[in-house]
C-alpha positions as CSV (number, residue, x, y, z in Angstrom):
1,M,-5.9,15.7,-11.4
2,E,-3.7,14.0,-8.9
3,L,-4.6,10.5,-7.7
4,L,-4.5,9.7,-4.0
5,R,-4.6,6.1,-2.8
6,F,-5.5,5.6,0.8
7,A,-6.4,2.7,3.1
8,T,-8.6,2.5,6.1
9,A,-7.1,0.8,9.2
10,G,-7.9,0.3,12.9
11,S,-9.7,-2.2,15.2
12,V,-13.0,-4.0,14.7
13,D,-16.1,-1.8,15.0
14,D,-14.2,1.4,14.9
15,G,-16.3,2.5,11.9
16,K,-14.0,2.1,8.9
17,S,-16.7,1.0,6.4
18,T,-19.2,3.6,7.8
19,L,-16.7,6.3,7.3
20,I,-16.0,5.3,3.7
21,G,-19.7,5.1,3.1
22,R,-20.2,8.6,4.5
23,L,-17.4,10.0,2.4
24,L,-19.0,8.5,-0.7
25,H,-22.5,9.6,0.2
26,D,-21.8,13.2,1.4
27,S,-19.4,13.9,-1.6
28,K,-22.3,12.7,-3.9
29,S,-20.2,9.9,-5.3
30,I,-22.8,7.1,-5.3
31,F,-25.7,6.5,-7.7
32,E,-29.3,6.6,-6.7
33,D,-29.8,2.9,-7.3
34,Q,-26.8,2.1,-5.0
35,L,-28.3,4.2,-2.2
36,E,-31.7,2.6,-2.7
37,A,-30.1,-0.9,-2.5
38,V,-28.4,0.1,0.8
39,E,-31.7,1.6,2.2
40,L,-33.5,-1.7,1.4
41,S,-30.7,-3.8,2.9
42,S,-30.7,-1.7,6.0
43,E,-34.5,-2.0,6.3
44,R,-34.3,-5.8,5.9
45,R,-31.6,-6.1,8.5
46,G,-33.6,-4.0,11.0
47,D,-30.8,-1.4,11.4
48,G,-33.1,1.4,12.0
49,Y,-31.0,3.8,9.9
50,V,-29.3,3.8,6.5
51,N,-26.2,1.7,7.1
52,L,-23.7,3.2,4.8
53,A,-21.1,0.5,5.7
54,L,-23.1,-1.7,3.3
55,L,-21.6,0.3,0.4
56,T,-18.2,-1.5,1.0
57,D,-19.2,-4.6,3.0
58,G,-20.4,-6.7,0.1
59,L,-19.8,-10.2,1.3
60,R,-22.7,-12.1,3.0
61,A,-20.4,-13.0,5.9
62,E,-19.4,-9.3,6.3
63,R,-23.1,-8.2,6.4
64,E,-24.1,-10.9,8.8
65,Q,-21.3,-10.3,11.2
66,G,-20.9,-6.6,10.8
67,I,-17.2,-6.8,10.1
68,T,-14.9,-6.3,7.1
69,I,-13.2,-9.5,5.9
70,D,-12.0,-8.8,2.4
71,V,-10.4,-5.6,1.0
72,A,-13.0,-3.5,-0.8
73,Y,-11.8,-0.9,-3.3
74,R,-13.9,2.2,-4.1
75,Y,-13.2,5.1,-6.5
76,F,-14.5,8.6,-6.2
77,A,-13.4,12.1,-7.3
78,T,-13.9,15.7,-6.3
79,P,-13.1,18.8,-8.3
80,R,-9.7,18.9,-6.7
81,R,-8.5,15.2,-6.6
82,K,-9.3,11.6,-7.6
83,F,-9.2,8.9,-4.9
84,I,-9.0,5.1,-4.7
85,I,-10.0,3.8,-1.3
86,A,-9.0,0.4,0.1
87,D,-11.3,-0.5,2.9
88,T,-9.3,-3.1,4.9
89,P,-10.4,-5.4,7.7
90,G,-9.7,-4.6,11.4
91,H,-9.8,-8.2,12.8
92,V,-6.4,-9.6,13.7
93,Q,-7.3,-12.8,11.8
94,Y,-7.3,-10.8,8.5
95,T,-4.1,-8.9,9.1
96,R,-2.7,-10.2,5.8
97,N,-5.7,-8.6,4.0
98,M,-4.9,-5.3,5.6
99,V,-1.3,-5.5,4.4
100,T,-2.5,-6.2,0.9
101,G,-4.8,-3.1,0.9
102,A,-2.2,-0.8,2.4
103,S,0.7,-1.9,0.2
104,T,-0.2,0.5,-2.6
105,A,-1.6,3.3,-0.4
106,D,-0.1,6.8,-0.1
107,L,-2.0,7.5,3.1
108,A,-3.7,5.5,5.9
109,L,-6.8,6.5,7.8
110,V,-6.4,4.9,11.3
111,L,-9.8,5.0,13.0
112,V,-10.1,4.9,16.8
113,D,-13.4,4.6,18.7
114,A,-13.4,7.7,21.0
115,R,-15.0,5.5,23.8
116,K,-12.3,2.8,23.6
117,G,-9.2,4.8,22.8
118,V,-6.1,3.3,21.1
119,L,-6.3,-0.5,21.1
120,E,-3.8,-3.2,20.2
121,Q,-5.2,-3.5,16.7
122,S,-5.0,0.3,16.3
123,R,-1.3,0.1,17.1
124,R,-0.8,-3.0,14.9
125,H,-2.2,-1.2,11.9
126,A,-0.2,2.0,12.6
127,F,2.9,-0.1,12.8
128,L,2.1,-2.0,9.6
129,A,1.3,1.2,7.7
130,T,4.6,2.8,8.6
131,L,6.4,-0.5,7.9
132,L,4.8,-0.4,4.4
133,G,6.3,3.0,3.7
134,I,3.2,5.1,4.3
135,R,4.4,8.5,5.3
136,H,1.0,10.1,6.1
137,L,-1.3,8.8,8.8
138,V,-4.7,10.4,9.6
139,L,-5.9,9.6,13.0
140,C,-9.7,9.7,12.8
141,V,-11.1,9.7,16.3
142,N,-14.6,8.4,15.5
143,K,-17.9,8.3,17.4
144,M,-17.2,11.7,19.0
145,D,-20.9,12.1,19.5
146,L,-20.8,9.3,22.0
147,V,-18.4,11.1,24.2
148,D,-20.2,14.4,24.1
149,W,-17.8,15.9,21.6
150,S,-15.1,16.1,24.4
151,E,-12.0,18.0,23.4
152,E,-10.2,16.3,26.3
153,V,-10.9,12.8,25.1
154,F,-9.8,13.7,21.6
155,D,-6.5,15.3,22.8
156,S,-5.7,12.4,25.1
157,I,-6.2,9.8,22.2
158,A,-4.1,12.0,19.8
159,R,-1.2,12.3,22.3
160,E,-1.2,8.6,23.0
161,F,-1.3,7.7,19.2
162,E,1.4,10.2,18.3
163,S,3.7,9.0,21.1
164,F,3.3,5.4,19.8
165,V,4.1,6.4,16.2
166,A,7.1,8.4,17.3
167,R,8.6,5.2,18.8
168,I,8.3,3.2,15.6
169,D,11.7,2.5,14.1
170,T,11.3,3.8,10.5
171,A,13.7,5.0,7.8
172,H,11.3,7.9,6.9
173,E,9.4,10.6,8.7
174,V,5.8,9.9,9.4
175,E,3.2,12.7,9.6
176,V,0.3,12.2,11.9
177,T,-2.9,14.4,11.5
178,P,-5.6,13.9,14.2
179,I,-9.2,14.7,13.1
180,P,-12.3,14.2,15.2
181,V,-15.3,12.8,13.3
182,S,-18.7,11.1,13.7
183,A,-18.9,8.8,10.7
184,L,-22.5,7.7,11.4
185,R,-23.8,11.3,11.6
186,G,-21.4,12.8,9.1
187,D,-19.8,15.4,11.4
188,N,-16.5,16.7,10.2
189,V,-16.2,14.1,7.4
190,V,-17.1,16.3,4.4
191,D,-18.4,19.4,6.0
192,P,-17.3,21.1,9.3
193,S,-19.4,20.2,12.4
194,P,-21.0,22.9,14.6
195,S,-20.6,20.4,17.5
196,L,-16.8,20.7,17.2
197,S,-16.4,24.4,17.7
198,W,-13.1,23.8,19.5
199,Y,-11.5,22.0,16.5
200,A,-9.6,24.5,14.2
201,G,-8.5,22.1,11.5
202,P,-10.1,21.1,8.2
203,P,-12.7,18.3,7.9
204,L,-11.5,15.0,6.6
205,L,-12.2,15.3,2.9
206,E,-10.6,18.8,2.8
207,H,-7.4,17.3,4.3
208,L,-7.4,14.4,1.8
209,E,-7.8,16.9,-1.1
210,K,-4.8,19.0,0.1
211,V,-2.3,16.6,1.6
212,D,0.9,16.5,-0.4
213,V,2.1,12.9,-0.9
214,H,4.5,13.7,-3.7
215,D,7.6,11.6,-3.4
216,H,9.5,11.5,-6.7
217,D,13.2,11.4,-7.4
218,P,13.7,11.8,-11.1
219,Q,17.2,10.4,-11.0
220,Q,16.3,7.1,-9.5
221,G,15.0,5.6,-12.7
222,R,13.8,2.0,-12.5
223,F,12.3,0.0,-15.4
224,P,11.8,-3.7,-14.9
225,V,11.4,-5.4,-18.3
226,Q,8.1,-7.2,-18.6
227,Y,8.1,-8.2,-22.3
228,V,10.4,-8.0,-25.4
229,I,8.5,-6.7,-28.5
230,R,9.8,-8.1,-31.8
231,P,7.0,-7.9,-34.4
232,M,9.1,-9.3,-37.3
233,S,6.6,-7.8,-39.8
234,D,7.4,-6.0,-43.0
235,E,6.5,-2.7,-41.5
236,H,8.5,-3.2,-38.3
237,H,11.1,-5.8,-39.4
238,D,13.9,-4.4,-37.3
239,Y,11.9,-3.2,-34.3
240,R,13.1,-4.3,-30.9
241,G,11.5,-2.7,-27.8
242,Y,11.3,-3.5,-24.1
243,A,7.9,-3.1,-22.6
244,G,7.1,-2.6,-18.9
245,Q,6.1,-0.1,-16.3
246,V,8.3,2.7,-14.9
247,T,8.6,2.1,-11.2
248,G,10.7,5.1,-10.3
249,G,12.4,8.2,-11.7
250,T,12.2,9.6,-15.2
251,F,13.6,8.3,-18.5
252,R,14.3,10.4,-21.6
253,P,15.8,9.6,-25.0
254,G,19.6,10.1,-24.9
255,D,20.0,8.8,-21.4
256,D,22.9,6.5,-20.7
257,V,21.5,3.4,-19.2
258,V,22.7,0.0,-17.8
259,V,20.9,-3.3,-18.0
260,L,20.9,-5.3,-14.7
261,P,22.0,-7.8,-13.6
262,S,24.3,-8.2,-16.7
263,G,25.8,-4.7,-16.3
264,Q,25.8,-4.0,-20.1
265,R,25.6,-0.3,-20.9
266,T,23.9,1.4,-23.8
267,Q,21.8,4.5,-24.6
268,L,18.1,5.0,-24.6
269,V,17.1,6.2,-28.1
270,A,13.3,6.3,-28.0
271,I,10.2,5.8,-25.8
272,D,7.0,4.5,-27.3
273,C,3.5,4.3,-26.1
274,L,0.1,3.7,-27.8
275,E,0.0,7.2,-29.3
276,G,3.6,7.0,-30.6
277,E,6.9,8.3,-29.5
278,I,7.0,10.5,-26.3
279,P,9.7,12.8,-24.9
280,E,9.9,11.3,-21.4
281,A,8.4,8.5,-19.2
282,F,8.0,8.5,-15.5
283,A,6.3,6.4,-12.8
284,P,3.8,4.8,-13.1
285,M,3.6,5.0,-16.9
286,S,3.6,1.8,-19.0
287,V,5.8,2.3,-22.1
288,T,8.3,0.6,-24.4
289,L,11.9,1.6,-24.4
290,R,14.2,1.3,-27.4
291,L,18.0,1.0,-26.9
292,A,20.9,2.0,-29.2
293,D,22.5,-1.5,-29.1
294,E,21.2,-5.0,-29.7
295,I,22.1,-6.5,-26.4
296,D,20.6,-9.4,-24.5
297,V,17.7,-8.1,-22.5
298,S,14.8,-10.3,-21.3
299,R,11.9,-10.4,-18.9
300,G,13.1,-9.8,-15.4
301,D,16.0,-7.6,-16.3
302,M,16.0,-4.0,-15.1
303,I,17.0,-0.9,-17.1
304,V,18.3,2.0,-14.9
305,P,20.3,5.2,-15.5
306,V,24.1,4.9,-15.3
307,G,25.4,6.2,-12.0
308,F,22.1,5.5,-10.1
309,E,22.1,1.7,-10.1
310,P,20.4,-0.3,-7.3
311,E,22.2,-3.1,-5.5
312,V,22.5,-6.4,-7.4
313,T,22.5,-9.2,-4.8
314,Q,21.5,-12.8,-4.1
315,E,21.1,-12.3,-0.4
316,L,18.2,-10.3,1.1
317,D,17.7,-8.9,4.6
318,A,13.9,-8.2,4.8
319,E,10.8,-7.8,7.0
320,V,8.3,-10.5,6.1
321,C,4.6,-10.6,6.8
322,W,3.6,-14.2,6.9
323,M,0.2,-15.1,5.2
324,I,-0.3,-18.9,5.4
325,D,-0.9,-21.4,8.1
326,K,2.3,-23.4,7.5
327,P,5.1,-21.5,9.4
328,L,8.1,-19.9,7.8
329,T,11.2,-21.7,9.1
330,A,14.9,-21.6,8.4
331,G,15.7,-23.9,5.4
332,S,12.2,-23.4,3.8
333,R,12.2,-23.1,0.0
334,Y,9.9,-20.9,-2.0
335,L,9.6,-19.0,-5.3
336,I,10.4,-15.3,-5.0
337,K,8.8,-12.8,-7.3
338,H,10.5,-9.4,-7.4
339,T,9.2,-6.9,-9.9
340,T,9.1,-9.0,-13.1
341,R,11.7,-11.6,-12.1
342,T,10.9,-14.9,-10.6
343,A,13.6,-17.1,-8.9
344,R,14.0,-19.8,-6.3
345,A,14.7,-18.7,-2.7
346,S,15.6,-20.4,0.5
347,V,15.3,-18.9,4.1
348,I,18.7,-18.7,5.7
349,E,17.6,-17.5,9.1
350,V,14.6,-16.0,11.0
351,L,16.2,-13.2,13.0
352,H,13.3,-12.0,15.1
353,S,9.6,-11.2,15.3
354,H,8.0,-7.9,16.1
355,D,5.6,-7.3,19.0
356,V,3.4,-4.7,17.4
357,N,1.8,-3.8,20.7
358,T,5.1,-2.9,22.5
359,L,7.3,-2.5,19.5
360,E,9.8,-4.9,21.0
361,K,11.7,-7.4,19.0
362,Y,11.8,-11.0,20.4
363,S,13.2,-14.3,19.4
364,A,10.9,-16.0,16.9
365,A,12.1,-19.5,17.8
366,G,13.2,-20.0,14.3
367,E,9.8,-19.5,12.7
368,L,7.1,-17.1,11.8
369,G,3.4,-18.1,12.1
370,L,0.3,-16.8,10.3
371,N,0.1,-13.0,10.4
372,D,3.5,-12.7,12.2
373,I,5.9,-10.0,11.1
374,G,9.6,-10.6,11.4
375,R,13.1,-10.1,10.1
376,V,14.6,-12.8,7.9
377,R,17.6,-13.5,5.7
378,I,16.9,-15.0,2.3
379,K,19.2,-16.6,-0.3
380,V,18.1,-16.2,-4.0
381,S,19.1,-18.5,-6.9
382,S,19.7,-15.6,-9.3
383,P,20.8,-12.0,-8.8
384,L,18.1,-9.3,-8.1
385,A,18.4,-5.6,-8.6
386,V,17.0,-4.2,-5.4
387,D,16.5,-1.0,-3.5
388,P,15.7,-0.6,0.2
389,Y,11.9,-0.4,0.6
390,A,12.2,3.1,2.1
391,R,13.6,4.3,-1.2
392,N,11.4,2.5,-3.7
393,R,8.3,0.5,-2.7
394,I,8.3,-1.5,-5.9
395,T,11.9,-2.5,-6.3
396,G,12.1,-2.9,-2.5
397,S,9.4,-5.5,-2.1
398,F,8.7,-9.1,-3.1
399,I,6.4,-12.0,-2.5
400,L,7.2,-15.5,-1.5
401,I,5.2,-18.2,-3.3
402,D,4.5,-21.8,-2.1
403,E,5.5,-24.0,-5.1
404,G,3.1,-26.7,-4.1
405,T,0.0,-24.7,-3.9
406,N,1.0,-21.5,-5.8
407,A,-0.4,-19.5,-2.9
408,T,1.2,-16.2,-1.9
409,A,3.0,-17.3,1.4
410,G,4.5,-14.0,2.5
411,A,5.1,-10.3,1.6
412,G,8.6,-9.0,2.0
413,L,10.1,-5.5,2.4
414,I,13.8,-5.3,1.7
415,R,15.9,-3.6,4.4
416,G,19.4,-4.3,3.1
């Protein structure tokens, strides 16, 4: 079965954790002891109902405050599809956590409280989701029971949200699917709701099962080398393989390939995995490639098909989401980790910041603060083989690391 990764997004108290709990509960994807624990916790808290948000809000601070702080990952499956959910926080203080959860998602559920409409954080998360290359947004207008299941309220919120998304400057098309729900009651989450007779679309789970997120170009092969395998045993004395994960495209024995950044060309002679040789490898398979020639290939190099090479550069133009208290300023130095290669990097210039509420770009006064998102130019100490993020989310992204603390300081998306 296909795997769909999706992330929840939206403002505080819009019902993200409750919606995920309802999905898990109504699709019968939780165990009896888990449900009993939630029932006991709900009773101790005096909630007056079974608080399904407790299935994902596991930290004490989350349960005390009724908000999501850390990213919670949950897995479930239906007969049609497997799912990995990233329940991300809505509070602006934890924007960096939302970026982390959404960075690997194929789809984002943006929740909006039907009583409050589209808020600044709703727009922030929609902007971040599209910035992170997510092409499918599901607008869940939640708490429809509190506005008497009003079709007019739903249509108004959907029009405002779709208008906002249409104004976001992206390199890819973004599909928005509005769905009315009541996460607390379970209306239109797994099963259709009789209270929404005017709604002609599918319930949320049915849409998640059917949405097509396939985005695969077999020619854009990308294989960052993670480890060189040289057993030097009697049985495998001459074996030399390059292990890693395919991050794009398809590889087959006989392909003409080039190793970057050196530019040396050779031919792919075999692909190995745990079960032995295989006829092809594609993303996100982890495999070992064997080449026809004994050339210098090490961790951090990238093997790609001849004629479909990414750009090899030492200067990056990127959007950066800043994640630490110490501001990002021109002249700052960090470690940069791009796929399997780590190098030193210095910030040449901070071009501008984004106002995620108005979508305007404004002068960042030479720096980015905590949770800011802006455009920067970066110089790297050694060449990197990069793609624009819109083409490949793995080879088009990087992280900046503070050398003093080893903390992840920022997440970058390459534009050019």
